[in-house]
N, CA, C and O of each residue as an XYZ file, in Angstrom:
556
protein
N       0.844     -1.173      0.000
C       0.000      0.000      0.000
C       0.885      1.229      0.000
O       1.950      1.230      0.617
N       0.454      2.276     -0.687
C       1.197      3.529     -0.747
C       0.950      4.358      0.489
O       1.300      3.944      1.594
N       0.353      5.518      0.322
C       0.098      6.442      1.419
C      -1.107      6.001      2.245
O      -1.978      5.275      1.766
N      -1.136      6.459      3.498
C      -2.276      6.203      4.374
C      -3.439      7.113      4.048
O      -4.602      6.755      4.233
N      -3.101      8.320      3.550
C      -4.120      9.310      3.200
C      -3.494     10.335      2.277
O      -2.270     10.442      2.191
N      -4.342     11.094      1.582
C      -3.891     12.226      0.776
C      -4.843     13.386      0.999
O      -6.023     13.186      1.288
N      -4.323     14.606      0.863
C      -5.122     15.808      1.078
C      -5.826     16.164     -0.222
O      -5.247     16.053     -1.303
N      -7.086     16.595     -0.111
C      -7.914     16.972     -1.253
C      -8.057     18.485     -1.268
O      -8.378     19.084     -0.241
N      -7.826     19.110     -2.410
C      -8.128     20.532     -2.565
C      -9.636     20.686     -2.688
O     -10.274     19.984     -3.473
N     -10.206     21.605     -1.913
C     -11.649     21.817     -1.945
C     -11.918     23.286     -1.661
O     -11.335     23.854     -0.737
N     -12.784     23.901     -2.436
C     -13.109     25.306     -2.281
C     -13.632     25.582     -0.876
O     -14.630     25.000     -0.454
N     -12.958     26.467     -0.159
C     -13.352     26.963      1.156
C     -13.263     25.932      2.271
O     -13.419     26.304      3.434
N     -13.025     24.683      1.987
C     -12.880     23.647      2.999
C     -11.617     22.858      2.684
O     -10.846     23.235      1.802
N     -11.412     21.780      3.396
C     -10.279     20.895      3.136
C     -10.758     19.462      3.291
O     -11.700     19.198      4.038
N     -10.130     18.559      2.607
C     -10.544     17.168      2.698
C      -9.364     16.232      2.593
O      -8.238     16.647      2.322
N      -9.641     14.964      2.812
C      -8.644     13.912      2.651
C      -9.292     12.725      1.954
O     -10.513     12.570      1.962
N      -8.474     11.914      1.369
C      -8.871     10.574      0.975
C      -8.017      9.641      1.809
O      -6.789      9.661      1.714
N      -8.665      8.819      2.631
C      -7.966      7.862      3.484
C      -8.037      6.491      2.828
O      -8.974      6.190      2.090
N      -7.026      5.658      3.109
C      -6.930      4.331      2.516
C      -6.713      3.292      3.606
O      -6.176      3.598      4.670
N      -7.133      2.068      3.332
C      -6.882      0.980      4.267
C      -7.133     -0.366      3.630
O      -7.975     -0.497      2.742
N      -6.401     -1.366      4.085
C      -6.604     -2.733      3.584
C      -7.906     -3.322      4.101
O      -8.463     -4.246      3.508
N      -8.389     -2.770      5.223
C      -9.684     -3.164      5.772
C     -10.320     -1.913      6.382
O      -9.707     -0.846      6.401
N     -11.543     -2.051      6.876
C     -12.242     -0.873      7.401
C     -11.577     -0.319      8.663
O     -11.569      0.895      8.869
N     -11.022     -1.185      9.503
C     -10.336     -0.698     10.705
C      -9.172      0.209     10.323
O      -9.017      1.301     10.869
N      -8.362     -0.253      9.384
C      -7.222      0.548      8.946
C      -7.686      1.838      8.271
O      -7.052      2.881      8.428
N      -8.773      1.774      7.533
C      -9.335      2.964      6.902
C      -9.718      4.008      7.947
O      -9.393      5.185      7.791
N     -10.399      3.593      9.005
C     -10.819      4.517     10.057
C      -9.609      5.102     10.783
O      -9.600      6.286     11.122
N      -8.588      4.276     11.022
C      -7.358      4.755     11.655
C      -6.695      5.805     10.774
O      -6.306      6.868     11.259
N      -6.565      5.515      9.490
C      -5.889      6.446      8.590
C      -6.691      7.728      8.361
O      -6.115      8.785      8.105
N      -8.005      7.636      8.453
C      -8.827      8.853      8.371
C      -8.545      9.757      9.570
O      -8.440     10.974      9.418
N      -8.423      9.171     10.754
C      -8.107      9.962     11.950
C      -6.707     10.561     11.845
O      -6.505     11.727     12.185
N      -5.742      9.773     11.380
C      -4.384     10.291     11.192
C      -4.388     11.450     10.197
O      -3.746     12.476     10.423
N      -5.112     11.277      9.105
C      -5.187     12.322      8.095
C      -5.806     13.595      8.632
O      -5.320     14.693      8.359
N      -6.883     13.451      9.400
C      -7.538     14.629      9.964
C      -6.594     15.371     10.909
O      -6.479     16.594     10.834
N      -5.918     14.641     11.799
C      -5.023     15.318     12.733
C      -3.821     15.932     12.029
O      -3.270     16.924     12.506
N      -3.404     15.356     10.895
C      -2.287     15.953     10.159
C      -2.670     17.311      9.575
O      -1.799     18.134      9.296
N      -3.970     17.546      9.391
C      -4.439     18.856      8.935
C      -4.379     19.897     10.050
O      -4.279     21.096      9.790
N      -4.443     19.421     11.295
C      -4.542     20.297     12.460
C      -3.172     20.603     13.065
O      -2.880     21.753     13.395
N      -2.336     19.579     13.208
C      -1.030     19.704     13.868
C      -0.012     18.838     13.151
O      -0.356     18.078     12.245
N       1.235     18.955     13.560
C       2.271     18.043     13.096
C       2.238     16.827     14.016
O       2.646     16.929     15.173
N       1.760     15.667     13.529
C       1.614     14.508     14.406
C       2.931     13.989     14.973
O       2.930     13.296     15.991
N       4.051     14.311     14.335
C       5.353     13.882     14.858
C       5.708     14.590     16.164
O       6.598     14.144     16.889
N       5.022     15.686     16.467
C       5.278     16.435     17.695
C       4.398     15.969     18.860
O       4.506     16.504     19.963
N       3.530     14.981     18.628
C       2.603     14.501     19.657
C       3.132     13.208     20.252
O       3.454     12.262     19.532
N       3.217     13.180     21.571
C       3.647     11.980     22.287
C       2.415     11.153     22.670
O       1.399     11.723     23.066
N       2.485      9.830     22.560
C       1.350      8.977     22.940
C       1.310      8.726     24.449
O       1.355      7.577     24.890
N       1.226      9.795     25.235
C       1.322      9.715     26.691
C      -0.010      9.413     27.377
O      -0.024      8.882     28.488
N      -1.116      9.741     26.735
C      -2.450      9.565     27.312
C      -3.242      8.618     26.424
O      -3.192      8.712     25.198
N      -3.979      7.698     27.058
C      -4.855      6.803     26.295
C      -6.301      7.168     26.597
O      -6.686      7.334     27.755
N      -7.087      7.289     25.544
C      -8.510      7.618     25.675
C      -9.309      6.569     24.912
O      -9.027      6.302     23.744
N     -10.302      5.973     25.562
C     -11.189      5.018     24.900
C     -12.388      5.758     24.350
O     -12.941      6.644     25.002
N     -12.787      5.387     23.143
C     -13.897      6.046     22.456
C     -14.858      4.983     21.950
O     -14.441      3.940     21.448
N     -16.148      5.257     22.088
C     -17.188      4.409     21.516
C     -18.148      5.287     20.733
O     -18.591      6.327     21.219
N     -18.468      4.862     19.517
C     -19.374      5.601     18.642
C     -20.344      4.606     18.030
O     -19.956      3.497     17.662
N     -21.600      5.000     17.921
C     -22.618      4.196     17.237
C     -23.272      5.043     16.159
O     -23.449      6.251     16.317
N     -23.628      4.390     15.061
C     -24.274      5.075     13.937
C     -24.962      4.021     13.073
O     -24.673      2.832     13.209
N     -25.870      4.440     12.184
C     -26.632      3.466     11.391
C     -25.850      2.772     10.273
O     -26.269      1.712      9.809
N     -24.711      3.349      9.823
C     -23.943      2.727      8.736
C     -22.491      3.180      8.817
O     -22.140      4.024      9.641
N     -21.645      2.611      7.953
C     -20.209      2.921      8.000
C     -19.909      4.390      7.729
O     -19.022      4.959      8.366
N     -20.625      5.015      6.802
C     -20.374      6.419      6.497
C     -20.669      7.298      7.715
O     -19.861      8.153      8.078
N     -21.816      7.087      8.336
C     -22.178      7.858      9.524
C     -21.237      7.539     10.684
O     -20.928      8.408     11.499
N     -20.791      6.304     10.751
C     -19.838      5.905     11.787
C     -18.499      6.623     11.602
O     -17.883      7.053     12.578
N     -18.056      6.750     10.371
C     -16.806      7.458     10.087
C     -16.910      8.927     10.478
O     -16.007      9.462     11.121
N     -17.995      9.579     10.098
C     -18.198     10.982     10.466
C     -18.303     11.114     11.988
O     -17.717     12.027     12.570
N     -19.036     10.220     12.629
C     -19.165     10.256     14.083
C     -17.832     10.064     14.799
O     -17.547     10.741     15.786
N     -17.025      9.142     14.299
C     -15.690      8.869     14.844
C     -14.812     10.119     14.767
O     -14.216     10.529     15.763
N     -14.737     10.714     13.594
C     -13.890     11.885     13.415
C     -14.397     13.074     14.227
O     -13.604     13.821     14.799
N     -15.707     13.249     14.278
C     -16.260     14.357     15.051
C     -16.098     14.144     16.552
O     -15.971     15.113     17.300
N     -16.100     12.895     17.000
C     -15.834     12.616     18.413
C     -14.394     12.998     18.759
O     -14.146     13.545     19.833
N     -13.456     12.722     17.875
C     -12.064     13.116     18.089
C     -11.932     14.641     18.126
O     -11.182     15.176     18.944
N     -12.645     15.336     17.258
C     -12.634     16.803     17.284
C     -13.265     17.341     18.563
O     -12.812     18.347     19.109
N     -14.302     16.675     19.036
C     -14.942     17.057     20.298
C     -13.933     16.968     21.446
O     -13.869     17.863     22.289
N     -13.139     15.879     21.478
C     -12.137     15.719     22.532
C     -11.039     16.782     22.420
O     -10.492     17.225     23.430
N     -10.727     17.180     21.207
C      -9.773     18.274     21.021
C     -10.355     19.572     21.584
O      -9.671     20.304     22.299
N     -11.614     19.851     21.261
C     -12.249     21.099     21.701
C     -12.501     21.149     23.203
O     -12.302     22.191     23.826
N     -12.935     20.040     23.791
C     -13.337     20.052     25.197
C     -12.213     19.684     26.160
O     -12.052     20.325     27.198
N     -11.437     18.658     25.822
C     -10.375     18.176     26.715
C      -8.983     18.609     26.253
O      -7.988     18.342     26.926
N      -8.921     19.282     25.095
C      -7.655     19.763     24.525
C      -6.671     18.615     24.287
O      -5.474     18.744     24.541
N      -7.203     17.489     23.793
C      -6.376     16.324     23.497
C      -6.087     16.249     22.006
O      -6.984     16.410     21.179
N      -4.834     16.005     21.675
C      -4.428     15.737     20.298
C      -3.890     14.311     20.265
O      -3.241     13.854     21.206
N      -4.172     13.619     19.166
C      -3.836     12.202     19.089
C      -2.886     11.926     17.933
O      -2.874     12.628     16.923
N      -2.095     10.884     18.118
C      -1.146     10.484     17.091
C      -1.243      9.006     16.734
O      -0.835      8.607     15.644
N      -1.778      8.188     17.640
C      -1.915      6.748     17.393
C      -3.339      6.310     17.704
O      -3.976      6.823     18.624
N      -3.829      5.350     16.920
C      -5.202      4.880     17.057
C      -5.235      3.365     16.924
O      -4.524      2.786     16.102
N      -6.060      2.737     17.736
C      -6.270      1.293     17.653
C      -7.777      1.048     17.638
O      -8.457      1.312     18.630
N      -8.297      0.550     16.533
C      -9.716      0.219     16.459
C      -9.880     -1.191     17.013
O      -9.415     -2.163     16.417
N     -10.540     -1.288     18.150
C     -10.714     -2.553     18.848
C     -11.899     -3.327     18.279
O     -11.848     -4.549     18.143
N     -12.968     -2.600     17.948
C     -14.192     -3.233     17.424
C     -14.777     -2.322     16.364
O     -14.874     -1.110     16.555
N     -15.164     -2.913     15.247
C     -15.823     -2.159     14.189
C     -16.838     -3.065     13.514
O     -16.488     -4.056     12.874
N     -18.102     -2.701     13.673
C     -19.185     -3.414     12.998
C     -19.882     -2.404     12.085
O     -19.402     -1.281     11.926
N     -20.976     -2.782     11.501
C     -21.725     -1.862     10.661
C     -22.342     -0.713     11.421
O     -22.740      0.288     10.825
N     -22.428     -0.849     12.751
C     -23.094      0.169     13.553
C     -22.290      0.680     14.742
O     -22.657      1.697     15.329
N     -21.209      0.008     15.111
C     -20.479      0.361     16.328
C     -18.975      0.385     16.099
O     -18.422     -0.413     15.342
N     -18.333      1.330     16.782
C     -16.884      1.432     16.767
C     -16.420      1.621     18.198
O     -16.974      2.418     18.955
N     -15.397      0.875     18.546
C     -14.732      1.065     19.838
C     -13.247      1.163     19.531
O     -12.692      0.319     18.828
N     -12.605      2.203     20.065
C     -11.196      2.441     19.747
C     -10.449      2.978     20.955
O     -11.036      3.522     21.890
N      -9.130      2.805     20.905
C      -8.220      3.408     21.865
C      -7.379      4.423     21.097
O      -6.830      4.122     20.037
N      -7.291      5.623     21.648
C      -6.559      6.704     20.996
C      -5.452      7.168     21.942
O      -5.661      7.291     23.149
N      -4.286      7.419     21.381
C      -3.120      7.784     22.175
C      -2.615      9.154     21.745
O      -2.441      9.428     20.558
N      -2.387      9.999     22.728
C      -1.912     11.335     22.433
C      -1.556     12.062     23.707
O      -1.067     11.465     24.665
N      -1.808     13.371     23.708
C      -1.482     14.177     24.878
C      -2.286     15.472     24.851
O      -2.953     15.797     23.868
N      -2.200     16.201     25.965
C      -2.833     17.517     26.031
C      -2.150     18.458     25.051
O      -0.930     18.434     24.893
N      -2.942     19.272     24.406
C      -2.424     20.280     23.490
C      -1.538     21.255     24.262
O      -1.951     21.808     25.282
N      -0.333     21.458     23.774
C       0.629     22.385     24.367
C       1.049     23.342     23.248
O       1.826     22.974     22.367
N       0.540     24.548     23.291
C       0.784     25.502     22.205
C       2.251     25.919     22.086
O       2.642     26.515     21.082
N       3.055     25.617     23.086
C       4.488     25.888     22.968
C       5.190     24.799     22.152
O       6.241     25.050     21.562
N       4.620     23.601     22.116
C       5.213     22.499     21.356
C       4.426     22.133     20.116
O       5.009     21.692     19.126
N       3.111     22.304     20.147
C       2.247     21.898     19.039
C       1.816     23.135     18.250
O       1.014     23.939     18.726
N       2.351     23.274     17.059
C       1.959     24.391     16.205
C       0.676     24.000     15.475
O       0.650     23.016     14.736
N      -0.377     24.770     15.684
C      -1.646     24.508     15.014
C      -1.557     24.976     13.564
O      -1.161     26.111     13.296
N      -1.922     24.110     12.640
C      -1.901     24.448     11.217
C      -3.191     25.144     10.807
O      -3.166     26.144     10.090
N      -4.309     24.615     11.263
C      -5.622     25.177     10.937
C      -6.644     24.596     11.904
O      -6.414     23.566     12.537
N      -7.768     25.277     12.001
C      -8.869     24.773     12.803
C      -9.753     23.909     11.908
O     -10.167     24.339     10.832
N     -10.032     22.714     12.349
C     -10.998     21.852     11.679
C     -12.218     21.796     12.588
O     -12.137     21.339     13.728
N     -13.353     22.269     12.069
C     -14.567     22.349     12.882
C     -15.337     21.036     12.923
O     -15.844     20.638     13.972
N     -15.425     20.354     11.759
C     -16.233     19.130     11.723
C     -15.957     18.325     10.460
O     -15.613     18.877      9.414
N     -16.113     17.019     10.579
C     -16.175     16.146      9.407
C     -17.593     16.265      8.874
O     -18.545     16.300      9.653
N     -17.747     16.329      7.562
C     -19.068     16.541      6.969
C     -19.485     15.345      6.115
O     -18.690     14.447      5.838
N     -20.733     15.360      5.713
C     -21.265     14.341      4.794
C     -21.128     14.772      3.330
O     -21.489     14.020      2.424
N     -20.607     15.979      3.099
C     -20.479     16.504      1.738
C     -19.537     15.623      0.921
O     -18.364     15.481      1.267
N     -20.039     15.037     -0.148
C     -19.278     14.140     -1.029
C     -18.641     12.960     -0.301
O     -17.680     12.372     -0.796
N     -19.168     12.612      0.866
C     -18.631     11.491      1.631
C     -18.857     10.194      0.870
O     -19.954      9.927      0.380
N     -17.812      9.403      0.781
C     -17.929      8.118      0.099
C     -16.902      7.149      0.660
O     -15.725      7.485      0.793
N     -17.353      5.948      0.989
C     -16.455      4.839      1.316
C     -16.602      3.843      0.185
O     -17.714      3.445     -0.162
N     -15.484      3.442     -0.387
C     -15.551      2.490     -1.491
C     -14.478      1.425     -1.325
O     -13.501      1.597     -0.596
N     -14.695      0.320     -2.028
C     -13.735     -0.780     -2.013
C     -13.437     -1.160     -3.449
O     -14.347     -1.344     -4.258
N     -12.146     -1.277     -3.760
C     -11.731     -1.761     -5.064
C     -10.625     -2.784     -4.831
O      -9.616     -2.490     -4.190
N     -10.823     -3.962     -5.348
C      -9.915     -5.086     -5.134
C      -9.680     -5.270     -3.646
O     -10.626     -5.593     -2.928
N      -8.468     -5.080     -3.148
C      -8.173     -5.308     -1.729
C      -7.926     -4.022     -0.963
O      -7.206     -4.023      0.036
N      -8.516     -2.919     -1.421
C      -8.256     -1.627     -0.793
C      -9.559     -0.860     -0.594
O     -10.387     -0.759     -1.499
N      -9.720     -0.321      0.620
C     -10.824      0.593      0.905
C     -10.304      2.021      0.788
O      -9.124      2.286      1.019
N     -11.190      2.926      0.430
C     -10.860      4.344      0.447
C     -12.083      5.126      0.906
O     -13.222      4.698      0.723
N     -11.819      6.274      1.503
C     -12.896      7.153      1.960
C     -12.502      8.584      1.661
O     -11.394      9.025      1.967
N     -13.433      9.295      1.058
C     -13.246     10.724      0.777
C     -14.043     11.483      1.825
O     -15.248     11.280      1.975
N     -13.347     12.369      2.557
C     -13.975     13.106      3.649
C     -13.644     14.589      3.504
O     -12.477     14.954      3.362
N     -14.656     15.434      3.538
C     -14.485     16.884      3.492
C     -14.729     17.424      4.907
O     -15.682     17.032      5.580
N     -13.842     18.334      5.343
C     -13.948     18.920      6.676
C     -14.324     20.385      6.561
O     -13.850     21.105      5.682
N     -15.186     20.802      7.467
C     -15.538     22.216      7.594
C     -14.420     22.891      8.386
O     -14.079     22.462      9.488
N     -13.855     23.954      7.806
C     -12.783     24.669      8.514
C     -13.197     26.084      8.833
O     -12.422     26.835      9.426
């Protein structure tokens, strides 16, 4: 596999296309891609572990819910993440462990504010042995 994700040019917003050999890897790479838009992930230490559970009616809604839950933790608890482990992923439920640390503006340079993952042009697809997801973020 090549890259975990790529950045999409989008008028007034920003997006990524995430890739994975399976849906778990796809969700992990989508989270990595989103945080790479916000901060330099190489500057984040995996010092804190946070467990996350999300439920939704389908994989697309689950992906948006997952990413928005991570943004919620950034906004409320000031946590930035660099590593992700999807423990359970079904058509309706996701359980994951996320590793990162408290945002420290002296060490973590913010690249941009990402407000939310959106449903705009959202698509999860599978071709041969690779999944991909196109996600547009409101900035």
